N, C-alpha and C positions, 0 to 999 in steps of 0.2 A: 781876765788880764793875766798875761804870762809874767813870770818873775823877771826881775832885773838881770839876773844871771843868764837866763835864756835870751833876753834881748842882747846882752853883751857878747854872746857867742858868735854873732855876725862879724865881730872884729878879730876873732881868734885866728892866728896864723895867716891872716889875709893881707896881701899887699906888703908895702914897705914897713919896716919897723917904726911904729908910732907909739905914742903914749896910750892911745886907745887899745892898740894891740897888746902892749905890755900889760895893761890892766886886765884885759880879757884872758890872756895867757896865765897870769897870776891867779885869777879867780878860778880858772879851770884846774890848775895844779894844787890849789889850797883846798884840801879835803874838808876843812872846817868852815869854809865860806858858807853863809846862809843862802843856799841855792834856791830856796823856795820863797825868799823874801820879796815882797812888793811894797814894803814900807821904807821910805827915805831914812827914817831914824835908825832902823835896824841895820841897814847896809852902811850908813854913815858911821855909826858907832863902831861897827866891826872894822871899818877902814881906819878909824882913828887909833884903835888899839893894835892893828896889824899892818900898818901902812907899808906897802911894798916898795915905793919909791917916792921921792920928794914931791913930785907934781901930782900924785895920785888923787888927792882930795879935789884939786881944781878940775882934773879930768873927769872925776866922778860927778861933780856938780853940773858940769856942762852936759855930760851924757845923760844925767838924770832928767834934765829938761827935755831932751830929745826923746827919751824913753816915755815920759808922760804924754808928749805930743803924739807919738806914734802908737802907743798902747791904749790910750783912753777911748 
């Protein structure tokens, strides 16, 4: 299974400015983001402490479900 970070790179810089793109761009530019993480808890905890924008947690939860469905 590839990491959540690698899954999210499909949204980076693509198409119109969306919350998915904002999150992916932030993850790419944050050198401390756990790029190898495949655990919900690890990524969620990091986002809680370093939230890049107000809706980031909701966007993450929605995309995590898609990640599990596409990467399992």
